[in-house]
ZANU-314794 format. One record per atom (N, C-alpha, C): residue number from 1; atom name; x, y, z. Coordinates in Angstrom, 1 decimal. Atoms other than C-alpha are relative to their C-alpha. Example, Ala and Ser with C-alpha at 12.3 -4.5 7.8 and 13.67 -1.06 7.14 Angstrom:
! residues 2
PT_1_N_0.9_-1.2_0.0
PT_1_CA_12.3_-4.5_7.8
PT_1_C_0.9_1.2_0.0
PT_2_N_-0.9_-1.1_0.0
PT_2_CA_13.7_-1.1_7.1
PT_2_C_-0.8_1.1_0.8
This chain:
! residues 111
PT_1_N_-1.2_0.7_-0.4
PT_1_CA_21.0_7.9_10.9
PT_1_C_1.1_1.0_0.2
PT_2_N_-1.1_-0.9_-0.2
PT_2_CA_23.9_9.8_12.5
PT_2_C_1.3_-0.7_0.1
PT_3_N_-1.3_0.6_0.0
PT_3_CA_27.5_9.2_12.1
PT_3_C_0.9_0.8_0.9
PT_4_N_-0.9_-0.7_-0.9
PT_4_CA_30.1_10.1_14.7
PT_4_C_1.4_-0.6_-0.1
PT_5_N_-1.4_0.5_-0.1
PT_5_CA_33.9_9.9_14.9
PT_5_C_0.4_0.1_1.4
PT_6_N_-0.3_0.1_-1.4
PT_6_CA_34.9_8.8_18.3
PT_6_C_1.5_0.1_0.2
PT_7_N_-1.4_-0.2_-0.2
PT_7_CA_38.3_9.8_19.8
PT_7_C_0.8_-1.3_0.3
PT_8_N_-0.7_1.2_-0.3
PT_8_CA_39.2_6.3_21.0
PT_8_C_0.1_-1.0_-1.2
PT_9_N_-0.1_0.8_1.2
PT_9_CA_38.8_4.8_17.5
PT_9_C_1.1_0.6_-0.9
PT_10_N_-1.0_-0.5_1.0
PT_10_CA_41.5_5.0_14.8
PT_10_C_-0.6_1.2_-0.8
PT_11_N_0.5_-1.2_0.9
PT_11_CA_41.2_8.2_12.6
PT_11_C_-0.7_-0.6_-1.2
PT_12_N_0.8_0.3_1.2
PT_12_CA_38.6_8.0_10.0
PT_12_C_-1.1_-1.2_0.2
PT_13_N_1.0_1.0_-0.2
PT_13_CA_36.5_5.2_11.6
PT_13_C_-1.3_0.6_0.5
PT_14_N_1.3_-0.5_-0.3
PT_14_CA_32.8_5.9_11.7
PT_14_C_-0.8_-1.0_0.7
PT_15_N_1.0_0.9_-0.7
PT_15_CA_30.3_4.5_14.1
PT_15_C_-1.4_0.5_-0.3
PT_16_N_1.4_-0.3_0.3
PT_16_CA_26.7_4.4_13.1
PT_16_C_-0.9_-0.2_1.2
PT_17_N_1.0_0.1_-1.1
PT_17_CA_24.1_5.1_15.7
PT_17_C_-1.2_-0.7_-0.5
PT_18_N_1.1_0.8_0.4
PT_18_CA_21.4_2.5_15.4
PT_18_C_-1.3_0.8_0.0
PT_19_N_1.3_-0.6_0.1
PT_19_CA_18.0_3.8_14.2
PT_19_C_-1.0_-0.7_0.9
PT_20_N_1.1_0.6_-0.7
PT_20_CA_15.1_3.2_16.6
PT_20_C_-1.2_-0.2_-0.9
PT_21_N_1.2_0.3_0.8
PT_21_CA_12.0_1.6_15.3
PT_21_C_-1.1_0.9_0.3
PT_22_N_1.2_-0.9_-0.2
PT_22_CA_8.9_3.6_14.8
PT_22_C_-1.1_-0.7_0.6
PT_23_N_1.0_0.8_-0.8
PT_23_CA_6.6_2.3_17.5
PT_23_C_-1.4_0.3_-0.5
PT_24_N_1.3_-0.3_0.5
PT_24_CA_3.6_4.2_16.1
PT_24_C_-0.4_-0.7_-1.3
PT_25_N_0.2_0.7_1.2
PT_25_CA_4.0_2.7_12.7
PT_25_C_-0.2_-1.5_0.2
PT_26_N_0.1_1.5_-0.4
PT_26_CA_4.4_-0.8_14.2
PT_26_C_-1.4_-0.2_0.6
PT_27_N_1.3_0.2_-0.6
PT_27_CA_1.3_-0.3_16.3
PT_27_C_-1.2_0.2_-1.0
PT_28_N_1.1_-0.2_1.0
PT_28_CA_-0.8_1.0_13.4
PT_28_C_-0.1_-1.2_-0.9
PT_29_N_0.0_1.2_0.8
PT_29_CA_0.3_-1.9_11.2
PT_29_C_-0.6_-1.2_0.7
PT_30_N_0.5_1.1_-0.8
PT_30_CA_-0.5_-4.3_14.0
PT_30_C_-1.6_0.1_0.1
PT_31_N_1.4_-0.1_-0.2
PT_31_CA_-4.0_-2.9_14.6
PT_31_C_-0.8_-0.2_-1.3
PT_32_N_0.7_0.2_1.3
PT_32_CA_-4.9_-2.8_10.9
PT_32_C_-0.1_-1.5_-0.4
PT_33_N_0.0_1.4_0.4
PT_33_CA_-3.9_-6.4_10.3
PT_33_C_-0.8_-0.8_1.1
PT_34_N_0.8_0.7_-1.0
PT_34_CA_-5.6_-7.4_13.6
PT_34_C_-1.5_0.1_-0.4
PT_35_N_1.4_-0.1_0.5
PT_35_CA_-8.9_-6.0_12.2
PT_35_C_-0.2_-0.9_-1.2
PT_36_N_0.1_0.9_1.2
PT_36_CA_-8.3_-7.8_8.9
PT_36_C_-0.1_-1.5_0.5
PT_37_N_0.0_1.3_-0.5
PT_37_CA_-7.6_-11.0_10.8
PT_37_C_-1.3_-0.4_0.7
PT_38_N_1.2_0.2_-0.6
PT_38_CA_-10.7_-10.6_12.9
PT_38_C_-1.2_-0.2_-1.0
PT_39_N_1.0_0.1_1.1
PT_39_CA_-12.8_-10.0_9.8
PT_39_C_0.1_-1.3_-0.7
PT_40_N_-0.1_1.3_0.7
PT_40_CA_-11.4_-13.1_8.1
PT_40_C_-0.5_-1.1_1.0
PT_41_N_0.5_1.0_-0.9
PT_41_CA_-12.2_-15.1_11.3
PT_41_C_-1.5_0.0_0.0
PT_42_N_1.4_0.0_0.1
PT_42_CA_-15.8_-13.9_11.2
PT_42_C_-0.5_-0.6_-1.3
PT_43_N_0.4_0.5_1.3
PT_43_CA_-16.1_-14.7_7.5
PT_43_C_0.1_-1.6_0.0
PT_44_N_-0.2_1.4_0.0
PT_44_CA_-14.7_-18.2_8.0
PT_44_C_-1.0_-0.7_0.9
PT_45_N_0.9_0.6_-0.9
PT_45_CA_-17.0_-18.9_10.9
PT_45_C_-1.4_0.0_-0.6
PT_46_N_1.3_0.0_0.7
PT_46_CA_-20.1_-17.9_8.8
PT_46_C_0.0_-0.8_-1.3
PT_47_N_0.0_0.8_1.3
PT_47_CA_-19.0_-19.6_5.6
PT_47_C_0.1_-1.5_0.3
PT_48_N_-0.2_1.4_-0.4
PT_48_CA_-18.1_-22.9_7.4
PT_48_C_-0.7_-0.3_1.3
PT_49_N_0.7_0.2_-1.2
PT_49_CA_-20.8_-23.5_9.9
PT_49_C_0.3_-1.4_0.6
PT_50_N_-0.3_1.2_-0.8
PT_50_CA_-20.1_-26.1_12.6
PT_50_C_-1.2_-0.9_0.1
PT_51_N_1.1_0.9_-0.1
PT_51_CA_-22.3_-29.2_12.5
PT_51_C_-0.3_-0.5_1.4
PT_52_N_0.1_0.5_-1.3
PT_52_CA_-21.8_-29.9_16.2
PT_52_C_-0.8_1.0_0.9
PT_53_N_0.8_-0.8_-0.9
PT_53_CA_-24.1_-28.6_19.0
PT_53_C_0.5_0.1_1.4
PT_54_N_-0.6_0.0_-1.3
PT_54_CA_-21.9_-29.0_22.0
PT_54_C_0.2_1.4_0.5
PT_55_N_-0.2_-1.4_-0.5
PT_55_CA_-21.4_-26.0_24.3
PT_55_C_1.4_0.5_-0.4
PT_56_N_-1.3_-0.5_0.4
PT_56_CA_-17.8_-25.9_23.3
PT_56_C_0.0_0.7_-1.4
PT_57_N_0.0_-0.6_1.4
PT_57_CA_-18.8_-25.0_19.7
PT_57_C_-0.9_1.2_-0.1
PT_58_N_0.8_-1.2_0.0
PT_58_CA_-21.1_-22.1_20.7
PT_58_C_0.9_1.2_-0.1
PT_59_N_-0.7_-1.3_0.2
PT_59_CA_-20.0_-18.6_19.8
PT_59_C_1.3_-0.3_-0.7
PT_60_N_-1.2_0.3_0.8
PT_60_CA_-17.5_-20.0_17.3
PT_60_C_0.5_1.2_-0.8
PT_61_N_-0.4_-1.2_0.8
PT_61_CA_-17.6_-16.8_15.3
PT_61_C_0.9_0.9_0.8
PT_62_N_-0.9_-0.8_-0.9
PT_62_CA_-16.2_-14.9_18.3
PT_62_C_1.3_-0.6_0.2
PT_63_N_-1.3_0.6_-0.2
PT_63_CA_-13.5_-17.4_18.9
PT_63_C_0.9_0.1_-1.2
PT_64_N_-0.7_-0.1_1.2
PT_64_CA_-12.5_-17.4_15.3
PT_64_C_0.5_1.5_-0.2
PT_65_N_-0.3_-1.4_0.1
PT_65_CA_-12.5_-13.6_15.3
PT_65_C_1.2_0.4_0.9
PT_66_N_-1.1_-0.3_-0.9
PT_66_CA_-10.2_-13.5_18.4
PT_66_C_1.3_-0.6_-0.5
PT_67_N_-1.2_0.6_0.5
PT_67_CA_-7.8_-16.0_16.9
PT_67_C_0.5_0.7_-1.2
PT_68_N_-0.4_-0.8_1.2
PT_68_CA_-7.8_-14.1_13.6
PT_68_C_0.6_1.3_0.4
PT_69_N_-0.6_-1.3_-0.4
PT_69_CA_-7.2_-10.8_15.4
PT_69_C_1.4_-0.1_0.6
PT_70_N_-1.3_0.3_-0.6
PT_70_CA_-4.3_-12.2_17.5
PT_70_C_1.0_-0.3_-1.1
PT_71_N_-0.9_0.3_1.1
PT_71_CA_-2.8_-13.7_14.4
PT_71_C_0.4_1.2_-0.8
PT_72_N_-0.2_-1.2_0.8
PT_72_CA_-3.2_-10.5_12.5
PT_72_C_0.9_1.0_0.7
PT_73_N_-0.9_-0.9_-0.8
PT_73_CA_-1.6_-8.5_15.3
PT_73_C_1.4_-0.5_0.0
PT_74_N_-1.4_0.6_0.1
PT_74_CA_1.4_-10.8_15.4
PT_74_C_0.6_0.2_-1.4
PT_75_N_-0.5_-0.1_1.3
PT_75_CA_1.8_-10.9_11.7
PT_75_C_0.3_1.4_-0.4
PT_76_N_-0.2_-1.4_0.4
PT_76_CA_1.4_-7.1_11.2
PT_76_C_1.1_0.6_0.7
PT_77_N_-1.1_-0.6_-0.7
PT_77_CA_3.8_-6.2_13.9
PT_77_C_1.3_-0.6_-0.5
PT_78_N_-1.2_0.6_0.5
PT_78_CA_6.4_-8.7_12.7
PT_78_C_0.4_0.5_-1.4
PT_79_N_-0.2_-0.5_1.3
PT_79_CA_6.0_-7.6_9.1
PT_79_C_0.6_1.4_0.0
PT_80_N_-0.4_-1.3_-0.1
PT_80_CA_6.5_-4.0_10.0
PT_80_C_1.4_0.1_0.6
PT_81_N_-1.4_0.0_-0.6
PT_81_CA_9.6_-4.7_12.2
PT_81_C_1.0_-0.5_-1.1
PT_82_N_-1.0_0.5_1.0
PT_82_CA_11.2_-6.7_9.4
PT_82_C_0.2_1.0_-1.1
PT_83_N_-0.2_-1.1_1.0
PT_83_CA_10.5_-3.9_6.9
PT_83_C_0.9_1.1_0.5
PT_84_N_-0.8_-1.0_-0.5
PT_84_CA_12.1_-1.4_9.1
PT_84_C_1.5_-0.5_0.2
PT_85_N_-1.3_0.5_-0.1
PT_85_CA_15.1_-3.6_9.8
PT_85_C_0.7_-0.1_-1.4
PT_86_N_-0.5_0.1_1.3
PT_86_CA_15.5_-4.2_6.1
PT_86_C_0.4_1.4_-0.5
PT_87_N_-0.3_-1.4_0.4
PT_87_CA_15.5_-0.4_5.5
PT_87_C_1.4_0.4_0.6
PT_88_N_-1.3_-0.3_-0.7
PT_88_CA_18.3_0.0_8.1
PT_88_C_1.1_-0.8_-0.6
PT_89_N_-1.1_0.8_0.6
PT_89_CA_20.3_-2.9_6.6
PT_89_C_0.4_0.5_-1.3
PT_90_N_-0.3_-0.6_1.4
PT_90_CA_20.0_-1.4_3.1
PT_90_C_0.8_1.3_0.1
PT_91_N_-0.7_-1.3_-0.2
PT_91_CA_21.2_2.0_4.4
PT_91_C_1.5_-0.4_0.4
PT_92_N_-1.4_0.4_-0.4
PT_92_CA_24.2_0.3_6.1
PT_92_C_0.8_-0.6_-1.2
PT_93_N_-0.7_0.6_1.1
PT_93_CA_25.0_-1.7_3.0
PT_93_C_0.4_1.1_-1.0
PT_94_N_-0.3_-1.1_0.9
PT_94_CA_24.9_1.5_0.9
PT_94_C_1.2_0.7_0.5
PT_95_N_-1.2_-0.7_-0.6
PT_95_CA_27.3_3.2_3.3
PT_95_C_1.2_-0.8_-0.2
PT_96_N_-1.2_0.9_0.1
PT_96_CA_29.7_0.2_3.2
PT_96_C_0.4_0.0_-1.5
PT_97_N_-0.3_0.0_1.4
PT_97_CA_29.4_0.2_-0.6
PT_97_C_0.8_1.3_-0.4
PT_98_N_-0.6_-1.3_0.3
PT_98_CA_30.3_3.9_-0.8
PT_98_C_1.4_0.0_0.6
PT_99_N_-1.3_0.1_-0.7
PT_99_CA_33.2_3.3_1.7
PT_99_C_0.9_-0.9_-0.8
PT_100_N_-0.8_0.9_0.8
PT_100_CA_34.5_0.4_-0.4
PT_100_C_0.4_0.7_-1.3
PT_101_N_-0.4_-0.8_1.2
PT_101_CA_34.4_2.6_-3.6
PT_101_C_1.0_1.0_0.3
PT_102_N_-1.0_-1.0_-0.4
PT_102_CA_36.3_5.3_-1.8
PT_102_C_1.3_-0.6_0.2
PT_103_N_-1.2_0.7_-0.3
PT_103_CA_38.9_2.9_-0.6
PT_103_C_0.7_-0.5_-1.3
PT_104_N_-0.6_0.5_1.3
PT_104_CA_39.3_1.3_-4.1
PT_104_C_0.5_1.1_-0.8
PT_105_N_-0.5_-1.1_0.8
PT_105_CA_39.6_4.7_-5.8
PT_105_C_1.2_0.6_0.6
PT_106_N_-1.2_-0.5_-0.7
PT_106_CA_42.2_5.8_-3.2
PT_106_C_1.1_-0.9_-0.3
PT_107_N_-1.2_0.9_0.2
PT_107_CA_44.3_2.6_-3.7
PT_107_C_0.3_0.0_-1.5
PT_108_N_-0.3_0.0_1.4
PT_108_CA_44.0_2.9_-7.5
PT_108_C_0.8_1.3_-0.3
PT_109_N_-0.8_-1.2_0.2
PT_109_CA_45.4_6.5_-7.3
PT_109_C_1.4_-0.2_0.5
PT_110_N_-1.3_0.2_-0.6
PT_110_CA_48.3_5.3_-5.2
PT_110_C_0.9_-0.8_-0.9
PT_111_N_-0.8_0.9_0.9
PT_111_CA_49.4_2.8_-7.8
PT_111_C_0.6_0.7_-1.1
């Protein structure tokens, strides 16, 4: 996170450049949870066999694996993005907390 003082802002105002998300980490998390979701889909398909014989119910294990993989992909990417946003928010809150402490200590010295 970088901080810059811009000339058109009042003196002492800091602007925080937003941190970009780590796309590689998001992709890795998505892929891992997609594999987990696909595995869970296979397990569900084999543990709960379908009693129907219609053509719609053929290859149910593959369908469950695809659904589980897509769900895992969405959940994994969402979870990683939320985690990164939380880290950024925590860093901003810490900066604001430090700024508040500095302002309070400066106003206490003036009294």
